[in-house]
N, C-alpha and C positions, 0 to 999 in steps of 0.2 A: 746622127742625123737620118738614118733608116728610120727612125721611131717616128720622126715627124713625117717624112714620107709616106708612111703606113698609116698614119692619122689623113694626110691629106687624101690618100688613095681611099680611105674608108669612107670619109666624108664625102669625096665627088661622086662614089658610089652611090651613097644614101640619098644625096641632093637629086642626083639624075633619076632615081626611081621614083622618088616624091613627084618629081617634075613629069615623067612618063604617067604614072599613075593620073597624077592631075589632068594631063591634056586627055588621057583617054576617057577618063570620068566628064571631061566637058563635050568631047567627041561623041560620047555616048549619052549624053545628057544627065547623068549619075551627079554634078556638080554643082547642080542649080542651088541646092540646099546650104552648101558647104561655103562658107563665109571666107573671104581673105585672109581674115585674123586666124582660122582655123589653120591655113595651109602655112601661114608666117609662124605661127606655134609650132607646128610639126617641123619645120624648119629649123627653128631654135633649139628644139628637143635633138634634133642632130648633132649639136654642137658639145652636147655634154660629155662629160667624162665617162658617163656610161656605154656612151657609143663610141668616141674615141679613145678611150683607156686615160688613165692618168697622165697629166702633164709630166 
């Protein structure tokens, strides 16, 4: 059970960092060229075993 909790915490932290970075990029005008597909791919990459650990 703790393993799943750790995975969820790491995923939540990574997704929060991604969204904070995106919002800062939008505010500062740096994310105009980044497509929605780019951010979706980044979010999908965060749920890989390399990030979350082995299932």
